[in-house]
Every structure is written in C-alpha cells, then in structure tokens.
C-alpha positions as CSV (number, residue, x, y, z in Angstrom):
1,X,0.4,0.1,-0.1
2,X,1.1,3.5,-0.7
3,X,3.3,5.0,2.5
4,X,0.9,8.3,2.0
5,X,-2.3,6.6,1.3
6,X,-5.6,7.4,3.5
7,X,-5.6,3.7,5.4
8,X,-2.3,3.4,5.9
9,X,-2.6,5.8,9.6
10,X,-2.7,2.3,11.9
11,X,-3.0,-0.9,9.7
12,X,-5.7,-2.9,9.2
13,X,-5.9,-5.9,11.0
14,X,-8.0,-8.6,8.9
15,X,-9.8,-11.1,11.1
16,X,-10.0,-14.6,10.0
17,X,-13.4,-16.5,9.3
18,X,-13.3,-18.3,12.2
19,X,-12.3,-14.8,14.5
20,X,-15.2,-14.7,17.3
21,X,-18.7,-13.6,16.2
22,X,-18.6,-9.3,15.3
23,X,-20.7,-7.2,17.9
24,X,-24.4,-7.1,16.8
25,X,-24.1,-3.5,17.2
26,X,-21.6,-3.2,14.0
27,X,-22.4,-6.5,12.4
28,X,-25.4,-5.1,10.8
29,X,-23.5,-2.2,9.2
30,X,-20.4,-4.4,8.1
31,X,-22.3,-7.1,6.3
32,X,-24.3,-4.7,4.5
33,X,-25.2,-5.9,0.8
34,X,-26.5,-2.9,-0.6
35,X,-25.5,0.6,-1.4
36,X,-23.0,2.3,2.2
37,X,-23.8,5.9,0.9
38,X,-27.9,4.9,0.6
39,X,-27.4,3.3,4.0
40,X,-25.4,6.3,5.2
41,X,-28.4,9.5,3.8
42,X,-30.8,7.6,6.5
43,X,-28.9,9.4,9.3
44,X,-27.8,12.6,7.9
45,X,-29.4,15.5,5.2
46,X,-26.4,15.2,3.1
47,X,-23.7,13.2,2.0
48,X,-20.8,14.5,0.5
49,X,-17.7,13.0,-0.5
50,X,-13.9,14.6,-0.3
51,X,-11.8,13.0,-3.0
52,X,-8.1,12.2,-1.4
53,X,-6.3,10.8,-4.3
54,X,-7.6,9.8,-7.8
55,X,-4.6,8.1,-9.9
56,X,-3.2,5.2,-11.9
57,X,-0.6,3.5,-9.4
58,X,1.1,0.3,-10.5
59,X,0.9,-3.1,-9.2
60,X,4.5,-2.6,-7.3
61,X,2.8,0.5,-5.4
62,X,0.1,-2.1,-3.9
63,X,0.5,-4.3,-0.9
64,X,-1.5,-7.9,-0.1
65,X,-4.3,-6.2,-2.3
66,X,-2.6,-7.3,-5.4
67,X,-3.2,-10.6,-4.2
68,X,-7.2,-10.3,-4.5
69,X,-7.3,-8.5,-8.2
70,X,-6.2,-9.4,-11.6
71,X,-2.7,-9.1,-12.7
72,X,-2.4,-5.6,-14.2
73,X,0.2,-3.2,-15.2
74,X,-2.2,0.0,-13.8
75,X,-4.4,-0.1,-11.3
76,X,-7.2,3.0,-10.9
77,X,-6.7,4.1,-7.2
78,X,-9.5,6.2,-5.5
79,X,-9.4,7.7,-1.6
80,X,-12.5,9.6,-0.6
81,X,-13.3,10.9,3.1
82,X,-17.3,10.1,3.0
83,X,-19.1,13.1,5.1
84,X,-22.5,12.8,6.3
85,X,-23.8,16.5,6.9
86,X,-20.0,17.6,6.7
87,X,-18.9,15.4,9.3
88,X,-16.4,12.5,8.2
89,X,-17.7,9.2,8.7
90,X,-15.6,7.0,6.6
91,X,-12.7,6.8,4.6
92,X,-12.8,4.4,1.3
93,X,-10.4,3.2,-0.9
94,X,-10.8,1.8,-4.2
95,X,-8.4,-0.2,-6.5
96,X,-9.7,-0.9,-10.3
97,X,-7.8,-2.9,-13.1
98,X,-7.1,-1.3,-16.1
99,X,-8.7,-3.9,-17.7
100,X,-12.0,-3.4,-15.6
101,X,-12.2,0.2,-17.0
102,X,-13.6,-0.2,-20.4
103,X,-16.8,0.9,-22.3
104,X,-19.0,2.5,-20.3
105,X,-17.1,1.4,-17.1
106,X,-14.4,4.1,-18.2
107,X,-16.2,6.9,-16.4
108,X,-15.1,5.4,-12.5
109,X,-11.8,7.1,-13.4
110,X,-14.2,10.6,-13.3
111,X,-16.4,10.1,-9.9
112,X,-15.1,13.1,-8.3
113,X,-17.3,13.8,-5.4
114,X,-19.6,11.2,-6.8
115,X,-20.2,8.5,-4.3
116,X,-19.1,5.0,-5.5
117,X,-22.2,3.3,-4.3
118,X,-24.5,6.0,-6.8
119,X,-22.6,4.1,-9.9
120,X,-22.0,1.4,-8.8
121,X,-25.9,0.1,-8.0
122,X,-27.3,1.8,-10.0
123,X,-28.2,-0.7,-12.5
124,X,-27.8,-4.8,-12.5
125,X,-24.2,-5.4,-13.2
126,X,-23.1,-5.9,-9.6
127,X,-22.3,-9.1,-7.8
128,X,-19.9,-9.2,-4.6
129,X,-17.6,-11.9,-4.3
130,X,-16.8,-11.4,-0.3
131,X,-17.0,-8.6,2.2
132,X,-14.3,-9.5,5.0
133,X,-13.8,-7.5,8.1
134,X,-11.5,-6.5,10.1
135,X,-9.9,-3.6,12.7
136,X,-8.2,-0.1,12.4
137,X,-7.2,0.2,15.7
138,X,-10.7,0.9,17.5
139,X,-12.2,1.5,14.0
140,X,-13.9,-0.8,12.0
141,X,-12.9,-1.6,8.8
142,X,-14.5,-3.9,5.9
143,X,-13.0,-4.7,2.3
144,X,-15.0,-6.2,-0.6
145,X,-14.4,-7.6,-4.2
146,X,-16.9,-6.9,-6.9
147,X,-17.6,-7.5,-9.8
148,X,-19.3,-4.8,-12.0
149,X,-20.4,-7.1,-15.6
150,X,-18.0,-9.5,-14.2
151,X,-14.9,-7.2,-14.4
152,X,-13.1,-7.1,-10.4
153,X,-12.5,-4.1,-8.5
154,X,-11.4,-3.8,-4.2
155,X,-13.9,-1.8,-2.1
156,X,-11.7,-0.9,1.4
157,X,-13.9,1.1,4.2
158,X,-12.9,2.4,7.0
159,X,-15.5,3.7,9.6
160,X,-14.4,6.5,11.2
161,X,-15.8,7.0,14.8
162,X,-18.3,9.8,14.2
163,X,-20.3,7.7,12.0
164,X,-23.2,6.0,13.0
165,X,-21.9,2.9,12.8
166,X,-20.7,3.0,16.5
167,X,-24.2,4.8,17.5
168,X,-27.6,3.6,17.9
169,X,-30.1,2.8,15.5
170,X,-32.8,5.2,14.1
C-alpha cells in the first residue's frame, strides 16, 4: 500500500473467518450488501465525498491487495472521505484493474465527488464475491471484492468514530 495512503495511519488487522462473532451493534453495518451511501443517507441530510487521491498506480505500489485482484500493469486508485452533514464518517479506498475500465465503466475514473455506490448500485451489473471484516485500531473496517459486469474492483472502507455505525439505531 502507498506510504501516504489515506488508510495507512494504522494497519488494518483483517479477521479470519473463524474469528469470534462480530458485535451485534456493528455486524449489520459491516455485512451490508447494499449501498453504504444509501444506508448513510438515512442518518443525515447530505452525504458528501471529499476526494483524497485519484490516479493510476502500478502493481509495485500495492501490498496484499494485489493478491485479490487480476494482475495488471496499472490500477485506478480512488481514495475518499465520505461525510454525513460535513462530519467525516468513512475512509474509502477503491482499486480497479485497468482491464475493468472498459466501455461505460471507463467513467469510474471521472467520479470526482460522486459516491461510488451511486455508480455501482445504479444498474444490475454488480455482484459481490465477499466481505472481509477487520479492525484499524478501534475502528471497524471491511473490504469487498466487487464485480461490475464480471470485472473486479476492490473496495476497502474504514468507519470513522463519528459514523452512525457506532451510534444507536434510528
């Protein structure tokens, strides 16, 4: 992972599938199969994306993430902060092999301040291979291998302390 990545302040400890059960209060959030953006919108008036970095990187700039994606010379990297009512709730990191960026999916490199979920969940071309849960210090995290028209992308999300993940339900 890049040394100046939005997610590198503290390493993420990925839990094994036979780890103790997740606490009930966060399990429902971490195992969410739908759009996290839509879920967050239930807890605020405005979801906003602040782009941190959007660029192509090489395979040498990846860590264990390369084991989860197709081999590619270049990957599109998008790192963002998702805010609810201007309060940072989530750090997001998306890695997309260049081969995934074909046809209409080329527009993934132009999302800017548009939430990834708005793009991914706008059609019926999306599938999810898995959700892998982890912790970054006291913060919960998850990563998913998603497929858009059968083509992979890796999404890592870290839930920040002010996120509704840690609050009581509506």
